[in-house]
C-alpha positions as CSV (number, residue, x, y, z in Angstrom):
1,X,29.6,11.8,-6.6
2,X,25.9,11.2,-7.3
3,X,24.3,12.1,-10.6
4,X,21.5,14.5,-10.8
5,X,18.3,12.5,-11.7
6,X,17.1,15.4,-13.8
7,X,20.2,15.1,-16.0
8,X,19.7,11.4,-16.5
9,X,16.0,11.9,-17.2
10,X,16.8,14.4,-20.0
11,X,19.2,11.9,-21.5
12,X,16.4,9.3,-21.8
13,X,14.7,11.3,-24.5
14,X,11.1,12.2,-24.9
15,X,9.9,8.6,-24.6
16,X,10.9,7.9,-21.0
17,X,10.0,4.3,-20.9
18,X,11.9,3.4,-24.1
19,X,14.8,5.7,-23.0
20,X,15.1,3.8,-19.7
21,X,14.7,0.5,-21.4
22,X,17.5,1.4,-23.8
23,X,19.8,2.6,-21.0
24,X,19.2,-0.4,-18.8
25,X,19.5,-2.8,-21.7
26,X,22.8,-1.5,-22.8
27,X,24.1,-1.5,-19.2
28,X,23.1,-5.1,-18.7
29,X,24.5,-6.4,-22.0
30,X,27.8,-4.5,-21.5
31,X,28.2,-6.1,-18.1
32,X,27.2,-3.1,-15.9
33,X,25.5,-5.3,-13.4
34,X,28.0,-8.2,-13.4
35,X,29.2,-7.5,-9.9
36,X,26.3,-5.4,-8.7
37,X,22.7,-6.4,-7.8
38,X,20.1,-5.1,-10.2
39,X,18.4,-2.1,-8.5
40,X,14.8,-2.2,-7.2
41,X,12.1,-0.3,-9.0
42,X,12.2,2.4,-6.2
43,X,16.0,2.8,-6.7
44,X,15.7,3.0,-10.5
45,X,12.9,5.6,-10.2
46,X,15.0,7.7,-7.9
47,X,18.2,7.3,-9.9
48,X,16.7,8.2,-13.2
49,X,14.1,10.7,-12.1
50,X,11.1,8.9,-13.6
51,X,7.9,7.5,-12.2
52,X,7.4,4.0,-10.8
53,X,5.1,3.2,-13.7
54,X,7.8,4.1,-16.2
55,X,10.3,2.0,-14.3
56,X,7.9,-0.9,-14.0
57,X,7.1,-1.0,-17.7
58,X,10.8,-0.8,-18.7
59,X,11.7,-3.7,-16.3
60,X,8.7,-5.7,-17.7
61,X,10.0,-5.2,-21.2
62,X,13.5,-6.3,-20.2
63,X,12.0,-9.4,-18.6
64,X,10.2,-10.2,-21.8
65,X,13.5,-9.9,-23.7
66,X,15.0,-12.4,-21.4
67,X,17.5,-10.0,-19.7
68,X,15.8,-10.0,-16.3
69,X,13.7,-12.3,-14.2
70,X,11.8,-11.7,-11.0
71,X,12.0,-14.4,-8.4
72,X,10.4,-14.7,-4.9
73,X,12.6,-13.5,-2.1
74,X,15.4,-12.7,-4.7
75,X,13.9,-9.7,-6.4
76,X,14.8,-8.9,-10.0
77,X,18.0,-10.4,-11.2
78,X,20.0,-10.2,-14.4
79,X,19.7,-13.4,-16.5
80,X,22.8,-15.1,-18.1
81,X,23.2,-14.3,-21.8
82,X,22.1,-17.8,-22.7
83,X,18.5,-16.7,-21.7
84,X,18.5,-13.5,-23.7
85,X,16.2,-13.3,-26.7
86,X,18.7,-13.0,-29.5
87,X,16.0,-12.5,-32.1
88,X,14.9,-9.3,-30.4
89,X,16.1,-6.3,-32.4
90,X,16.9,-4.3,-29.3
91,X,19.0,-7.1,-27.8
92,X,20.8,-7.6,-31.1
93,X,21.6,-3.8,-31.2
94,X,22.8,-3.8,-27.7
95,X,25.1,-6.8,-28.4
96,X,26.6,-5.0,-31.3
97,X,27.2,-1.9,-29.3
98,X,29.5,-3.9,-27.1
99,X,33.2,-4.3,-28.1
100,X,33.3,-5.5,-31.7
101,X,33.5,-9.3,-32.0
102,X,34.5,-11.3,-35.0
103,X,33.0,-14.3,-33.2
104,X,29.6,-12.6,-33.1
105,X,29.9,-11.6,-36.7
106,X,30.7,-15.1,-37.7
107,X,27.7,-16.4,-35.8
108,X,25.4,-13.9,-37.5
109,X,26.6,-15.1,-40.9
110,X,26.2,-18.8,-39.9
111,X,22.6,-17.9,-39.2
112,X,22.3,-16.2,-42.6
113,X,23.6,-19.4,-44.3
114,X,20.7,-21.2,-42.7
115,X,18.1,-18.7,-43.7
116,X,18.8,-16.7,-46.8
117,X,19.7,-19.3,-49.4
118,X,16.6,-21.2,-48.5
119,X,14.5,-18.0,-48.7
120,X,16.0,-17.3,-52.2
121,X,15.1,-20.8,-53.4
122,X,11.5,-20.3,-52.1
123,X,11.3,-16.9,-53.7
124,X,12.2,-18.5,-57.1
125,X,9.1,-20.8,-56.9
126,X,6.7,-18.8,-54.7
127,X,7.2,-15.1,-55.3
128,X,4.3,-13.3,-56.9
129,X,4.6,-10.4,-59.3
130,X,4.8,-7.9,-56.4
131,X,7.5,-10.0,-54.7
132,X,9.6,-10.0,-57.8
133,X,9.1,-6.3,-58.2
134,X,10.4,-5.8,-54.6
135,X,13.6,-7.8,-55.4
136,X,14.1,-5.9,-58.6
137,X,13.6,-2.6,-56.8
138,X,16.2,-3.6,-54.2
139,X,18.7,-4.4,-56.9
140,X,17.9,-1.1,-58.7
141,X,18.7,0.7,-55.5
142,X,22.0,-1.1,-55.2
143,X,22.8,0.0,-58.8
144,X,21.9,3.5,-58.0
145,X,24.0,3.4,-54.9
146,X,27.0,2.3,-56.9
147,X,26.6,5.5,-58.9
148,X,26.3,7.6,-55.7
149,X,22.5,8.1,-56.0
150,X,21.4,6.0,-53.0
151,X,22.8,4.7,-49.7
152,X,24.8,1.6,-50.4
153,X,24.2,0.0,-47.0
154,X,20.5,0.6,-46.9
155,X,20.1,-0.5,-50.6
156,X,22.0,-3.8,-49.9
157,X,19.8,-4.5,-46.9
158,X,16.7,-3.7,-48.8
159,X,17.6,-6.2,-51.5
160,X,18.1,-9.0,-49.0
161,X,15.0,-8.3,-47.0
162,X,12.9,-8.2,-50.2
163,X,13.9,-11.8,-50.8
164,X,12.7,-12.8,-47.3
165,X,9.4,-11.2,-48.0
166,X,9.1,-12.6,-51.6
167,X,9.6,-16.2,-50.2
168,X,5.9,-16.1,-49.3
169,X,6.8,-17.8,-46.0
170,X,5.8,-15.7,-43.0
171,X,8.4,-17.4,-40.8
172,X,11.2,-16.3,-43.1
173,X,9.7,-12.9,-43.3
174,X,9.9,-12.5,-39.6
175,X,13.7,-13.0,-39.6
176,X,14.0,-9.5,-41.2
177,X,15.2,-7.8,-38.1
178,X,17.8,-10.4,-37.4
179,X,19.0,-10.4,-41.0
180,X,19.0,-6.6,-41.2
181,X,21.1,-6.4,-38.0
182,X,23.5,-9.1,-39.2
183,X,23.8,-7.4,-42.6
184,X,24.3,-3.9,-41.2
185,X,27.3,-5.2,-39.2
186,X,28.7,-7.6,-41.9
187,X,28.5,-5.0,-44.7
188,X,30.2,-2.3,-42.7
189,X,32.9,-4.7,-41.7
190,X,33.5,-6.3,-45.1
191,X,33.4,-2.9,-46.9
192,X,36.1,-1.6,-44.5
193,X,38.3,-4.6,-45.2
194,X,37.7,-4.8,-49.0
195,X,37.5,-1.1,-49.6
196,X,34.3,-1.4,-51.7
197,X,30.6,-1.9,-51.5
198,X,28.6,-5.0,-52.4
199,X,29.4,-7.1,-55.4
200,X,26.7,-6.1,-57.9
201,X,27.3,-9.1,-60.2
202,X,26.9,-11.5,-57.3
203,X,23.6,-9.9,-56.3
204,X,22.4,-9.7,-59.9
205,X,23.0,-13.5,-60.2
206,X,20.6,-14.0,-57.3
207,X,18.0,-11.7,-59.0
208,X,18.3,-13.4,-62.4
209,X,18.0,-16.9,-60.9
210,X,14.9,-15.9,-58.9
211,X,13.4,-14.3,-62.0
212,X,14.2,-17.4,-64.0
213,X,12.3,-19.5,-61.4
214,X,15.4,-21.6,-60.7
215,X,15.5,-22.5,-57.0
216,X,18.8,-24.4,-57.1
217,X,20.6,-21.5,-58.9
218,X,19.0,-19.0,-56.5
219,X,20.1,-20.9,-53.5
220,X,23.6,-21.3,-54.8
221,X,24.0,-17.7,-55.8
222,X,22.8,-16.4,-52.4
223,X,25.1,-18.9,-50.6
224,X,28.0,-17.7,-52.6
225,X,27.4,-14.1,-51.4
226,X,27.4,-15.2,-47.7
227,X,30.4,-17.5,-48.2
228,X,32.4,-14.6,-49.6
229,X,31.6,-12.7,-46.4
230,X,32.6,-15.6,-44.2
231,X,35.9,-15.9,-46.1
232,X,36.7,-12.2,-45.2
233,X,35.8,-12.9,-41.6
234,X,37.9,-16.0,-41.3
235,X,40.9,-14.3,-42.9
236,X,40.5,-11.4,-40.5
237,X,40.5,-13.5,-37.4
238,X,43.7,-13.6,-35.2
239,X,44.2,-17.3,-35.8
240,X,44.3,-16.8,-39.5
241,X,47.1,-14.3,-39.3
242,X,49.1,-16.1,-36.6
């Protein structure tokens, strides 16, 4: 039975281009085109009840994200996941909307190990007054969340992102979407396992070390937070319980 294009168009939301991008991105990442050729622009326009310009723009954006490629005489084809831009926030979100994977969660935190301790050490030496205020504000939000006066997940993420910004290194700062996505997933998972929110004392240790301008202590304190998460992930894996 065919689907009414008008119904699909309504489900795309008010921004048709982004709605179509989101729909097609999720379909690609979840394997919807594994055994099916990717439709032509004309077919997509008809299926989703949108103009060719909307379809063309959505396909162009998916190509930029590494999910599609256009080749002569082959048309538009789905790229292998090794070609996807994993630093793109949409791609990350679509990946996480697939079946939950401890492997992906571990890989996210392996990336955090490479980024966040180094950013904390840099913040200890390079953060200006505003950067330190951002980190303090993030921790204050976590404290408020512990008392039920803020969102625990968003406060925790804000604390970690403030350190990336306070590092005064624009390359670290641009990891914010990746780190935020990794944190959002990791925090939800570890909170569910541990039955509690973030360890305030561990985060305060990072704050104090940065405020004391001690890069080694800042690096070590941040690494400890991530290693605690990795321990929960490892102990939750099937091999650990076998």
